[in-house]
VEXFI-813261 format. One line per field, with one value per residue (C-alpha): residue in one letter; residue number from 1; x, y, z. Coordinates in steps of 0.1 Angstrom, whole numbers. Layout:
BEGIN
code (A_...);
pos (NUM_...);
X (X_...);
Y (Y_...);
Z (Z_...);
// end
This chain:
BEGIN
code (M_Q_E_L_L_F_F_K_A_L_H_V_F_G_F_V_A_W_F_G_G_L_F_Y_L_V_R_I_F_V_Y_H_R_E_A_F_D_R_S_D_D_E_Q_R_I_L_L_P_Q_Y_Q_I_M_E_T_R_A_Y_R_I_I_C_N_P_A_M_M_I_T_W_F_C_G_L_M_M_L_Y_Y_H_G_L_D_W_L_K_A_N_Y_W_M_H_A_K_L_V_L_L_V_L_L_T_A_Y_H_L_S_C_K_G_L_I_K_R_L_A_E_R_T_D_R_M_T_P_F_Q_Y_R_L_Y_N_E_V_P_T_L_F_L_L_S_I_A_L_L_A_V_F_R_N_L_L_D_F_G_L_A_F_G_G_V_L_I_F_G_L_L_L_Y_V_F_A_K_L_Y_Q_K_Q_R_N_A);
pos (1_2_3_4_5_6_7_8_9_10_11_12_13_14_15_16_17_18_19_20_21_22_23_24_25_26_27_28_29_30_31_32_33_34_35_36_37_38_39_40_41_42_43_44_45_46_47_48_49_50_51_52_53_54_55_56_57_58_59_60_61_62_63_64_65_66_67_68_69_70_71_72_73_74_75_76_77_78_79_80_81_82_83_84_85_86_87_88_89_90_91_92_93_94_95_96_97_98_99_100_101_102_103_104_105_106_107_108_109_110_111_112_113_114_115_116_117_118_119_120_121_122_123_124_125_126_127_128_129_130_131_132_133_134_135_136_137_138_139_140_141_142_143_144_145_146_147_148_149_150_151_152_153_154_155_156_157_158_159_160_161_162_163_164_165_166_167_168_169_170_171_172_173_174_175_176_177_178_179_180);
X (1266_1289_1266_1239_1261_1277_1241_1235_1261_1251_1213_1226_1246_1217_1188_1212_1213_1184_1172_1199_1192_1152_1158_1179_1157_1124_1147_1155_1118_1113_1138_1123_1089_1104_1118_1089_1087_1117_1124_1118_1162_1162_1137_1158_1190_1173_1147_1168_1197_1173_1158_1190_1198_1164_1167_1205_1195_1168_1187_1217_1211_1176_1174_1202_1204_1161_1177_1204_1183_1155_1181_1199_1166_1151_1185_1184_1150_1160_1190_1164_1142_1100_1100_1117_1098_1065_1075_1086_1060_1075_1093_1057_1050_1084_1076_1043_1065_1089_1063_1046_1083_1087_1052_1065_1101_1081_1058_1092_1095_1061_1066_1099_1083_1053_1075_1095_1065_1050_1018_1021_997_1020_1035_1071_1056_1038_1070_1086_1062_1064_1101_1095_1074_1109_1117_1085_1094_1126_1119_1091_1115_1142_1118_1108_1141_1158_1127_1114_1089_1092_1075_1042_1029_1000_1024_1053_1026_1010_1046_1057_1019_1030_1065_1048_1027_1056_1073_1041_1041_1078_1075_1045_1065_1094_1072_1060_1093_1105_1072_1079);
Y (-220_-209_-214_-193_-165_-174_-176_-140_-126_-132_-129_-94_-91_-101_-81_-48_-53_-63_-31_-12_-28_-19_18_18_1_23_56_44_38_77_83_64_76_115_104_96_133_141_149_122_122_117_92_73_74_75_47_19_24_29_-9_-22_-7_-17_-51_-56_-42_-67_-95_-94_-72_-76_-113_-130_-107_-120_-152_-148_-135_-158_-187_-175_-166_-194_-218_-193_-202_-242_-238_-218_-242_-248_-241_-206_-199_-204_-184_-151_-134_-108_-135_-143_-105_-101_-131_-116_-84_-103_-117_-84_-73_-100_-91_-54_-72_-91_-61_-43_-69_-60_-24_-27_-48_-22_4_-10_-16_24_8_19_47_59_93_103_114_83_62_86_74_38_42_50_20_-4_26_15_-22_-17_1_-18_-50_-30_-24_-61_-72_-48_-48_-81_-97_-62_-44_-23_-37_-15_15_8_3_40_53_37_48_85_82_71_101_124_108_113_152_159_144_168_194_186_183_214_228_209_223_259);
Z (1566_1541_1512_1528_1527_1493_1484_1502_1487_1449_1460_1465_1434_1415_1431_1427_1389_1383_1398_1382_1348_1350_1359_1329_1308_1312_1308_1275_1269_1281_1255_1226_1229_1228_1200_1185_1184_1167_1130_1105_1103_1138_1140_1117_1137_1174_1169_1161_1183_1215_1203_1200_1239_1251_1238_1251_1286_1288_1278_1288_1322_1337_1329_1340_1372_1376_1374_1398_1425_1422_1422_1448_1468_1467_1477_1510_1513_1508_1538_1560_1557_1561_1596_1591_1561_1583_1611_1592_1578_1561_1537_1526_1516_1503_1481_1466_1455_1439_1420_1409_1402_1382_1361_1359_1346_1318_1315_1301_1272_1262_1258_1238_1215_1215_1213_1185_1166_1173_1191_1226_1238_1268_1267_1278_1311_1319_1314_1336_1362_1352_1361_1392_1401_1409_1435_1454_1454_1462_1492_1500_1498_1519_1544_1551_1547_1574_1598_1595_1614_1638_1606_1608_1575_1577_1583_1557_1531_1541_1541_1507_1495_1507_1488_1457_1459_1465_1435_1412_1427_1421_1384_1380_1391_1368_1335_1343_1344_1312_1297_1310);
// end
């Protein structure tokens, strides 16, 4: 039982660091993309610095945190056993979300490369929206972990969609205010 609690504590540590790293990384993407519109002198300073920050955040924070999260989570599943996994449908949904979050994580690696090569087509506003994607994952996973099998998946999905829509509306309002 102590082993399970040990892996649970490390799992919490891992996902907090992972989400923190993803929020930080994609925020740097916003600033990196905004730097494309700066003067040549500013770009010579900012662009290499953002590339360093992105690479380090991805390699030093995001990757290890993702690996800790997955490893400790899988160890907890091992300790709970296959019968427990079969009986807990919320965990199936959580695993699907974690696979999708991992795909998001991996997509960030591609964005680092495209930003460095200046081949990316996303606007700073689109990066701001992309930065909110982990928020939706975090909310969804937290709801599943807290309510477990008591959660009405349809209601929760609708609530997360509404929350995502609100994030979009507030991002648009912020963009409008910045451009005014």
